[in-house]
KEKE-3310 file (N, C-alpha, C; in steps of 0.2 Angstrom, whole numbers, plus 5000, padded with zeros to 4 digits):
npx = (5329:5344:5355:5365:5372:5366:5371:5362:5344:5337:5340:5336:5332:5331:5320:5322:5314:5307:5291:5279:5264:5249:5233:5219:5203:5199:5204:5209:5205:5216:5212:5205:5209:5216:5232:5234:5235:5231:5226:5226:5220:5227:5228:5234:5247:5260:5276:5288:5299:5300:5296:5295:5303:5311:5300:5296:5308:5309:5297:5300:5311:5303:5297:5308:5318:5334:5340:5346:5348:5349:5352:5350:5353:5353:5366:5359:5346:5335:5340:5348:5338:5332:5342:5344:5333:5331:5343:5341:5331:5338:5342:5354:5366:5377:5377:5371:5370:5377:5376:5385:5379:5368:5350:5339:5326:5309:5292:5277:5261:5244:5230:5213:5197:5187:5193:5202:5218:5232:5248:5264:5281:5298:5312:5325:5343:5349:5360:5365:5378:5392:5398:5389:5380:5384:5388:5394:5389:5375:5374:5375:5363:5346:5336:5332:5325:5317:5312:5303:5303:5316:5323:5319:5325:5337:5346:5358:5357:5346:5351:5362:5356:5347:5357:5362:5352:5350:5362:5360:5350:5356:5365:5357:5348:5332:5322:5313:5301:5293:5285:5282:5281:5284:5279:5282:5292:5292:5299:5310:5305:5309:5318:5311:5303:5314:5316:5305:5305:5316:5313:5307:5296:5282:5275:5265:5253:5236:5235:5248:5251:5242:5248:5260:5256:5247:5234:5218:5210:5212:5214:5219:5231:5238:5241:5249:5261:5265:5268:5280:5288:5287:5286:5278:5264:5257:5244:5240:5225:5221:5208:5201:5207:5217:5223:5230:5243:5251:5260:5252:5240:5227:5219:5208:5210:5202:5203:5204:5192:5195:5197:5201:5213:5224:5228:5241:5256:5252:5253:5267:5270:5263:5271:5282:5277:5275:5287:5293:5285:5290:5303:5300:5297:5284:5268:5260:5246:5246:5255:5250:5239:5245:5252:5241:5235:5245:5246:5233:5233:5242:5237:5229:5235:5242:5256:5269:5277:5273:5264:5268:5266:5273:5277:5270:5260:5254:5249:5241:5230:5226:5222:5211:5202:5198:5206:5221:5239:5254:5264:5264:5273)
npy = (5123:5134:5132:5140:5156:5168:5179:5185:5185:5181:5176:5181:5176:5180:5189:5207:5221:5236:5243:5249:5257:5260:5267:5264:5267:5257:5241:5242:5234:5232:5228:5234:5247:5261:5259:5248:5252:5257:5270:5275:5285:5286:5287:5292:5287:5276:5274:5263:5253:5234:5218:5200:5193:5203:5211:5203:5203:5217:5217:5209:5217:5228:5221:5222:5212:5206:5206:5199:5201:5193:5194:5202:5217:5230:5242:5256:5268:5263:5252:5259:5265:5254:5249:5259:5260:5248:5248:5259:5253:5245:5233:5220:5221:5215:5204:5208:5208:5220:5224:5231:5239:5232:5231:5235:5225:5228:5229:5233:5237:5239:5244:5241:5249:5239:5230:5221:5217:5221:5214:5219:5213:5217:5208:5207:5206:5190:5185:5179:5173:5161:5169:5178:5168:5162:5150:5151:5163:5162:5152:5158:5163:5160:5157:5153:5159:5157:5164:5156:5159:5163:5151:5147:5155:5152:5137:5135:5144:5139:5127:5131:5138:5128:5118:5126:5128:5116:5113:5123:5117:5105:5111:5116:5126:5134:5131:5139:5141:5149:5145:5154:5162:5151:5145:5152:5146:5131:5121:5121:5117:5106:5111:5118:5108:5100:5108:5108:5095:5099:5110:5115:5122:5127:5138:5141:5148:5143:5141:5138:5127:5118:5115:5109:5097:5092:5090:5095:5100:5107:5098:5087:5092:5097:5085:5078:5087:5086:5073:5072:5078:5091:5101:5111:5117:5130:5135:5148:5158:5170:5182:5173:5168:5156:5139:5129:5117:5104:5089:5086:5093:5102:5115:5129:5146:5161:5176:5192:5205:5219:5234:5234:5242:5238:5221:5218:5212:5207:5193:5192:5199:5191:5179:5184:5186:5173:5168:5177:5171:5158:5161:5167:5155:5151:5141:5134:5138:5151:5158:5158:5165:5178:5181:5182:5193:5203:5203:5208:5221:5226:5226:5238:5249:5255:5249:5238:5238:5247:5253:5242:5234:5236:5225:5228:5235:5225:5217:5226:5228:5214:5214:5222:5215:5206:5196:5186:5186:5176:5184:5194:5192)
npz = (5365:5365:5378:5381:5385:5375:5361:5352:5352:5340:5324:5308:5291:5275:5264:5259:5255:5246:5248:5238:5239:5233:5233:5223:5213:5205:5196:5180:5164:5151:5139:5123:5124:5117:5111:5120:5134:5150:5161:5178:5190:5206:5224:5241:5242:5247:5252:5259:5270:5267:5264:5268:5277:5283:5288:5299:5307:5311:5318:5328:5334:5339:5349:5358:5356:5353:5337:5323:5306:5290:5274:5258:5249:5236:5233:5233:5232:5238:5245:5254:5261:5267:5275:5284:5291:5297:5305:5313:5321:5329:5324:5321:5307:5303:5295:5283:5266:5254:5238:5225:5210:5209:5209:5223:5229:5225:5229:5221:5224:5221:5228:5227:5229:5231:5239:5232:5228:5217:5213:5209:5207:5208:5209:5221:5222:5220:5229:5241:5250:5256:5265:5271:5276:5289:5300:5313:5317:5317:5326:5338:5341:5348:5341:5325:5312:5296:5281:5268:5255:5251:5250:5238:5228:5221:5217:5223:5234:5241:5245:5253:5263:5269:5273:5282:5291:5296:5303:5313:5320:5325:5334:5344:5341:5340:5326:5314:5302:5290:5275:5265:5249:5241:5230:5218:5212:5209:5205:5214:5226:5233:5243:5252:5257:5263:5274:5280:5287:5295:5303:5319:5322:5312:5301:5291:5279:5275:5261:5257:5266:5261:5248:5252:5258:5251:5257:5261:5272:5287:5299:5293:5287:5298:5305:5296:5296:5309:5310:5302:5311:5316:5331:5335:5325:5316:5306:5297:5294:5289:5291:5297:5308:5315:5315:5327:5333:5342:5347:5357:5359:5349:5341:5337:5334:5335:5325:5332:5335:5325:5317:5300:5292:5282:5277:5275:5279:5291:5293:5294:5306:5315:5315:5321:5333:5338:5338:5348:5359:5359:5364:5377:5382:5383:5384:5369:5367:5374:5367:5354:5357:5360:5348:5339:5344:5342:5328:5325:5330:5322:5309:5309:5303:5288:5278:5279:5290:5297:5312:5321:5336:5353:5366:5378:5374:5367:5378:5384:5375:5375:5388:5388:5380:5388:5391:5397:5397:5399:5397:5405:5414)
capx = (5332:5350:5356:5371:5370:5366:5372:5356:5338:5334:5343:5331:5335:5326:5320:5320:5312:5304:5284:5275:5257:5244:5226:5216:5196:5197:5208:5206:5207:5219:5209:5201:5211:5221:5239:5235:5237:5226:5228:5221:5222:5227:5229:5237:5253:5264:5283:5292:5302:5295:5299:5292:5308:5312:5295:5296:5314:5306:5292:5304:5315:5299:5297:5313:5322:5340:5339:5351:5345:5354:5349:5354:5350:5357:5369:5355:5342:5330:5344:5350:5332:5330:5347:5343:5327:5334:5348:5337:5327:5343:5343:5361:5366:5384:5378:5367:5375:5376:5379:5385:5377:5361:5344:5335:5319:5303:5285:5271:5254:5239:5224:5207:5191:5184:5197:5206:5225:5236:5254:5270:5287:5305:5315:5332:5349:5349:5366:5367:5384:5394:5401:5383:5377:5389:5386:5396:5385:5368:5374:5376:5357:5342:5331:5333:5319:5318:5306:5304:5305:5323:5325:5318:5328:5342:5348:5364:5355:5341:5355:5366:5351:5345:5362:5363:5347:5352:5368:5358:5346:5361:5368:5352:5343:5325:5322:5306:5300:5286:5286:5282:5278:5289:5277:5285:5297:5290:5305:5314:5301:5312:5322:5306:5301:5319:5316:5299:5308:5322:5311:5303:5290:5280:5270:5262:5246:5232:5237:5255:5250:5239:5252:5266:5254:5242:5228:5214:5207:5217:5216:5224:5237:5242:5244:5256:5266:5267:5271:5286:5292:5286:5284:5273:5262:5251:5241:5236:5219:5219:5203:5197:5211:5222:5223:5237:5243:5257:5258:5248:5234:5225:5214:5206:5210:5199:5206:5202:5189:5198:5196:5207:5215:5227:5229:5247:5261:5249:5257:5274:5269:5261:5277:5286:5273:5276:5295:5292:5283:5296:5309:5298:5295:5276:5265:5258:5240:5247:5259:5246:5235:5249:5253:5235:5233:5249:5244:5227:5235:5246:5233:5225:5238:5245:5263:5270:5282:5270:5260:5270:5266:5277:5274:5266:5253:5249:5246:5236:5226:5223:5217:5205:5198:5196:5211:5227:5244:5260:5268:5264:5278)
capy = (5130:5134:5134:5145:5164:5170:5187:5187:5182:5177:5177:5180:5175:5180:5195:5214:5225:5242:5242:5255:5255:5265:5265:5265:5265:5250:5238:5241:5229:5235:5226:5238:5253:5262:5258:5243:5254:5261:5275:5276:5290:5284:5292:5289:5284:5275:5270:5261:5246:5229:5211:5196:5191:5209:5213:5199:5206:5223:5216:5207:5222:5232:5218:5222:5207:5207:5202:5199:5200:5190:5196:5206:5224:5234:5248:5261:5273:5259:5248:5263:5266:5248:5248:5265:5258:5242:5251:5263:5248:5241:5226:5219:5221:5213:5199:5210:5209:5226:5222:5237:5238:5228:5235:5232:5223:5232:5227:5238:5235:5243:5241:5244:5250:5234:5226:5217:5220:5218:5216:5217:5213:5217:5204:5210:5202:5183:5184:5176:5168:5159:5174:5180:5163:5160:5145:5153:5169:5159:5148:5163:5165:5155:5155:5154:5161:5157:5164:5151:5161:5163:5144:5145:5159:5148:5130:5137:5148:5135:5122:5133:5139:5121:5115:5130:5126:5108:5114:5127:5112:5102:5116:5118:5132:5132:5133:5141:5141:5151:5143:5160:5161:5146:5142:5156:5142:5125:5116:5121:5116:5102:5114:5119:5101:5098:5112:5106:5090:5101:5115:5113:5127:5128:5144:5142:5150:5138:5139:5134:5121:5113:5114:5105:5092:5088:5090:5101:5101:5109:5093:5082:5096:5097:5079:5076:5090:5083:5066:5074:5079:5097:5102:5116:5119:5135:5136:5154:5158:5177:5185:5167:5166:5150:5132:5127:5110:5101:5082:5085:5097:5105:5120:5134:5152:5166:5182:5197:5210:5225:5238:5232:5246:5234:5216:5216:5211:5203:5186:5192:5201:5186:5175:5188:5185:5166:5168:5179:5166:5153:5164:5167:5148:5150:5136:5135:5142:5157:5160:5160:5171:5184:5182:5184:5200:5207:5203:5212:5227:5228:5228:5244:5254:5254:5248:5231:5239:5252:5250:5236:5236:5234:5219:5231:5237:5219:5215:5230:5225:5208:5215:5225:5210:5201:5191:5188:5182:5175:5189:5199:5190)
capz = (5366:5367:5385:5382:5385:5367:5359:5349:5352:5334:5317:5303:5285:5270:5259:5262:5249:5247:5246:5236:5239:5230:5233:5216:5212:5202:5192:5174:5159:5145:5133:5120:5126:5112:5113:5125:5140:5153:5166:5184:5196:5213:5230:5247:5240:5253:5250:5265:5270:5268:5263:5273:5283:5286:5292:5305:5310:5314:5323:5334:5337:5342:5355:5361:5355:5349:5331:5317:5299:5284:5267:5253:5246:5231:5235:5229:5236:5241:5249:5259:5265:5271:5280:5289:5295:5301:5310:5319:5325:5333:5321:5319:5300:5301:5289:5277:5260:5250:5231:5220:5204:5210:5211:5228:5227:5226:5228:5219:5226:5220:5231:5224:5234:5233:5243:5229:5227:5212:5215:5204:5210:5205:5214:5223:5220:5223:5230:5248:5250:5262:5270:5274:5279:5294:5305:5320:5318:5318:5332:5344:5343:5352:5336:5318:5308:5289:5277:5264:5248:5250:5249:5230:5223:5216:5219:5227:5239:5244:5247:5257:5268:5271:5276:5288:5296:5299:5308:5319:5323:5329:5339:5349:5341:5338:5319:5314:5295:5286:5269:5261:5242:5237:5224:5213:5208:5212:5204:5219:5232:5238:5248:5257:5260:5267:5280:5284:5291:5300:5308:5325:5322:5305:5302:5283:5278:5272:5254:5257:5269:5256:5243:5255:5261:5247:5260:5260:5278:5292:5303:5290:5286:5304:5306:5291:5298:5316:5308:5299:5316:5319:5337:5334:5318:5316:5299:5297:5289:5288:5296:5300:5314:5314:5318:5329:5335:5344:5348:5364:5358:5343:5344:5333:5338:5331:5325:5337:5330:5324:5311:5297:5287:5278:5280:5272:5284:5297:5295:5297:5312:5319:5316:5327:5340:5339:5340:5355:5363:5361:5368:5383:5384:5384:5380:5363:5367:5376:5362:5349:5359:5360:5341:5336:5346:5339:5321:5325:5331:5315:5303:5309:5299:5282:5278:5282:5295:5301:5317:5324:5343:5359:5371:5383:5370:5365:5383:5386:5370:5378:5395:5385:5377:5395:5391:5400:5394:5403:5395:5410:5419)
cpx = (5340:5352:5361:5368:5371:5368:5366:5350:5337:5338:5337:5334:5329:5326:5319:5319:5309:5297:5283:5268:5253:5237:5223:5208:5195:5204:5207:5209:5211:5216:5205:5204:5217:5228:5241:5237:5231:5229:5223:5224:5222:5228:5231:5243:5258:5271:5287:5295:5297:5299:5297:5297:5309:5306:5295:5303:5312:5301:5295:5307:5310:5297:5303:5318:5328:5339:5344:5347:5350:5349:5353:5350:5355:5360:5366:5351:5338:5334:5346:5344:5331:5335:5346:5337:5328:5338:5346:5333:5332:5345:5351:5362:5374:5384:5372:5372:5372:5380:5379:5383:5371:5356:5341:5328:5314:5296:5280:5265:5249:5232:5217:5202:5187:5187:5202:5213:5228:5243:5259:5276:5293:5310:5323:5337:5349:5356:5369:5374:5386:5396:5395:5380:5382:5387:5388:5391:5378:5369:5374:5368:5353:5338:5333:5327:5321:5312:5307:5305:5312:5326:5324:5320:5332:5344:5354:5361:5351:5345:5359:5362:5349:5350:5363:5358:5348:5357:5365:5354:5351:5364:5363:5348:5336:5324:5314:5305:5293:5289:5286:5280:5283:5285:5278:5289:5296:5295:5310:5311:5304:5315:5317:5304:5307:5318:5309:5301:5312:5318:5306:5296:5289:5274:5267:5255:5243:5234:5243:5255:5247:5244:5258:5263:5250:5236:5224:5211:5213:5219:5221:5231:5241:5245:5250:5262:5270:5271:5278:5290:5292:5284:5278:5271:5256:5249:5237:5231:5217:5214:5200:5202:5216:5220:5230:5237:5251:5255:5253:5241:5233:5219:5214:5207:5207:5203:5201:5198:5192:5196:5202:5208:5218:5229:5237:5252:5258:5252:5264:5274:5267:5266:5281:5283:5275:5283:5296:5290:5287:5301:5307:5296:5288:5274:5262:5251:5242:5252:5255:5241:5238:5250:5247:5234:5238:5248:5237:5228:5239:5242:5229:5229:5242:5253:5264:5274:5278:5265:5261:5269:5272:5273:5269:5259:5250:5246:5240:5230:5222:5219:5211:5200:5196:5200:5217:5232:5250:5265:5269:5270:5285)
cpy = (5129:5136:5139:5152:5166:5177:5189:5182:5177:5180:5176:5180:5176:5187:5202:5218:5232:5241:5249:5253:5261:5263:5268:5263:5259:5248:5238:5236:5234:5234:5232:5246:5255:5262:5252:5245:5258:5265:5276:5281:5287:5289:5288:5284:5282:5271:5269:5254:5240:5222:5206:5194:5198:5212:5210:5201:5212:5223:5214:5212:5227:5228:5218:5216:5209:5202:5204:5197:5198:5191:5200:5212:5226:5240:5255:5264:5268:5255:5252:5265:5260:5247:5253:5263:5253:5244:5254:5259:5244:5234:5225:5217:5219:5208:5201:5212:5216:5224:5228:5234:5235:5232:5231:5230:5227:5229:5233:5234:5240:5240:5245:5245:5244:5228:5221:5221:5216:5220:5214:5218:5213:5214:5208:5205:5196:5181:5182:5171:5166:5163:5177:5173:5159:5156:5148:5159:5166:5157:5152:5166:5159:5153:5157:5154:5161:5158:5161:5153:5162:5157:5143:5150:5155:5142:5132:5139:5142:5129:5124:5135:5133:5118:5120:5129:5119:5109:5117:5122:5108:5105:5118:5123:5130:5135:5134:5143:5143:5149:5149:5158:5157:5144:5146:5152:5135:5119:5116:5120:5111:5105:5116:5113:5098:5102:5111:5100:5093:5105:5112:5116:5128:5133:5145:5145:5144:5135:5135:5127:5115:5111:5109:5099:5088:5087:5096:5104:5102:5103:5088:5086:5095:5090:5077:5080:5088:5076:5067:5076:5087:5097:5106:5117:5124:5137:5143:5155:5165:5179:5180:5165:5161:5144:5131:5120:5108:5093:5081:5088:5100:5109:5126:5141:5157:5172:5187:5202:5217:5228:5237:5238:5243:5228:5214:5217:5208:5196:5186:5195:5195:5181:5178:5186:5177:5166:5171:5175:5161:5156:5165:5160:5147:5144:5138:5140:5149:5161:5163:5165:5178:5186:5185:5191:5205:5208:5208:5219:5230:5230:5235:5250:5251:5253:5242:5232:5244:5249:5244:5238:5233:5228:5222:5233:5231:5216:5219:5228:5219:5209:5218:5220:5205:5195:5191:5184:5181:5180:5194:5198:5192)
cpz = (5367:5373:5386:5381:5378:5366:5356:5351:5347:5329:5312:5295:5279:5266:5262:5255:5251:5245:5244:5234:5237:5230:5226:5217:5210:5199:5185:5170:5154:5139:5130:5121:5120:5115:5118:5132:5143:5160:5172:5188:5203:5218:5236:5245:5247:5250:5257:5264:5270:5266:5269:5280:5287:5290:5299:5309:5314:5318:5329:5337:5340:5348:5359:5361:5351:5343:5326:5311:5294:5278:5263:5250:5241:5234:5231:5235:5241:5247:5255:5264:5270:5277:5285:5294:5299:5307:5315:5323:5329:5331:5319:5311:5298:5295:5284:5271:5256:5243:5227:5213:5204:5212:5217:5226:5229:5224:5226:5220:5226:5223:5230:5230:5236:5237:5239:5228:5220:5214:5210:5208:5206:5210:5215:5221:5223:5224:5237:5246:5256:5267:5274:5279:5283:5299:5312:5322:5320:5325:5338:5346:5347:5346:5330:5315:5300:5285:5270:5256:5246:5248:5241:5226:5218:5220:5224:5234:5243:5247:5253:5264:5272:5275:5283:5294:5300:5304:5314:5322:5328:5335:5343:5348:5339:5331:5318:5306:5294:5279:5264:5254:5238:5231:5217:5209:5211:5210:5210:5226:5236:5243:5254:5261:5264:5274:5283:5289:5297:5305:5313:5325:5315:5305:5294:5284:5275:5266:5254:5260:5265:5251:5245:5257:5256:5250:5259:5267:5283:5297:5300:5289:5292:5306:5302:5294:5305:5315:5305:5305:5319:5326:5338:5327:5319:5308:5300:5291:5289:5293:5299:5307:5311:5317:5320:5333:5338:5344:5354:5362:5350:5344:5338:5337:5333:5331:5330:5332:5330:5318:5307:5292:5281:5280:5279:5278:5291:5299:5297:5304:5318:5320:5321:5334:5343:5342:5347:5360:5365:5365:5375:5386:5387:5382:5374:5363:5369:5370:5356:5350:5358:5352:5337:5338:5343:5331:5321:5326:5325:5309:5303:5306:5293:5282:5281:5289:5300:5306:5321:5332:5347:5362:5375:5379:5368:5372:5385:5382:5373:5384:5393:5383:5383:5394:5395:5396:5399:5401:5400:5415:5417)
residu = (MET:ASN:GLY:ILE:ARG:SER:SER:LEU:ASP:ALA:VAL:VAL:ILE:GLY:ASP:ALA:ASN:VAL:ASP:VAL:ILE:LEU:GLN:VAL:PRO:GLU:HIS:PRO:SER:ALA:SER:GLY:ILE:ALA:GLY:SER:SER:ALA:ALA:VAL:ARG:GLY:HIS:GLN:LEU:TYR:VAL:GLY:SER:GLY:GLY:ALA:ALA:ALA:ASN:THR:ALA:MET:ALA:LEU:ALA:LYS:LEU:GLU:ARG:ARG:VAL:GLY:PHE:VAL:GLY:VAL:VAL:GLY:ASN:ASP:LEU:PHE:GLY:ASN:LEU:ILE:ARG:GLN:LYS:GLN:SER:ASP:ALA:GLY:ILE:ASP:LEU:SER:HIS:LEU:GLY:VAL:VAL:ASN:GLY:ALA:THR:THR:GLY:VAL:VAL:PHE:ARG:PHE:GLU:ALA:SER:ASP:GLY:ARG:ALA:VAL:ILE:TYR:SER:SER:PRO:GLY:PRO:PRO:ALA:LEU:ASP:ALA:LEU:LEU:LEU:ASN:SER:ASP:TYR:ILE:SER:ALA:ALA:ARG:VAL:LEU:TYR:ILE:SER:GLY:ASN:ILE:LEU:THR:GLN:THR:ARG:ALA:ILE:GLY:ALA:ALA:VAL:ARG:ASP:LEU:ALA:ARG:THR:ALA:ARG:ARG:ASN:GLY:LEU:ALA:VAL:VAL:LEU:ASP:PRO:GLY:ARG:PHE:TRP:LEU:ASP:LEU:SER:LEU:ALA:SER:TYR:ILE:GLU:ASP:LEU:VAL:VAL:THR:ALA:GLN:VAL:LEU:LEU:PRO:ASN:LEU:TYR:GLU:ALA:GLN:LEU:LEU:THR:GLY:GLU:GLN:GLU:SER:GLU:SER:ILE:ILE:GLN:LYS:PHE:ILE:ASN:LYS:GLY:ALA:GLN:TRP:VAL:VAL:VAL:LYS:ARG:GLY:ASP:ALA:GLY:CYS:VAL:ALA:ALA:SER:SER:ALA:GLU:SER:PHE:TYR:PHE:ASP:ALA:TYR:PRO:VAL:THR:VAL:VAL:SER:PRO:PHE:GLY:ALA:GLY:ASP:ALA:PHE:ASN:ALA:GLY:VAL:ILE:HIS:GLY:LEU:LEU:LYS:GLU:TRP:PRO:LEU:ARG:GLU:THR:VAL:LYS:PHE:ALA:THR:ALA:LEU:ALA:GLY:LEU:LYS:VAL:ARG:GLN:ARG:GLY:THR:GLN:GLU:GLY:LEU:PRO:SER:GLU:ALA:GLU:VAL:LEU:ALA:PHE:LEU:SER:ARG:GLN:GLY:GLU:SER:SER:ARG:GLY:ALA:THR)
# end
């Protein structure tokens, strides 16, 4: 950790988009339909801010962390919605790029009654530049968090973010990486692999971890990441909980039993819980406990940025589970 008093607790780099979510009875096949189209009547339409990195920034802000967000939106209705939501949460937007004539990213998610979801995305502007990726701004924080899909937008962005992370590490920041949906362009996966070596904390889901290591079992995955220099590794496994490890310990941690309304955004909330624990200087097990509880509270509400709890709400939840956390100090 950076011992110098910092103006920000964390800087988050990555994507911000608008989520459009619709509940549908089923996902139809267009085959055999006249005109090759099919119409389904949906219900419970939701429109709100999203994006993996922006979700984590919002969760940190809810935990009363001083957060800066680095990303890009278009100068349009959706971009204005995102900026207003983040500004209202107290997130520093001095390094959020706004591109005239560009369209802000949108993710359309259709959730069927059987639990399956179909997702369509319209990417936002790939326009991060040196003015936004400012090493002085980053170095004023204690933690740098990178959502990995930003690394595989373009070669120029991947190289710039990779170099910034290396500078942050040299300047004493804790670098945290969630690989994200990097497999959307595997030709740029080398930038993710570079960050795996740079980051002290890795937060992949199981599928991402398998892609990065070529291993299938959690124990082998963890060992490969530790051998590359990671201090903490947490492999997220959805409703099966997670497996976490450092050089000194390795353990499984089950998800808490909650009523799940929508699982989307849970991993981003979990990541915020881990960063919060880092900033509190909690040990790994206490950090994972807090992050798991935070994610469990999040999934009880639709919308990736809705239902995010405060620290007090997480601690109260843990208390009801018969647990304790060093977060009480």
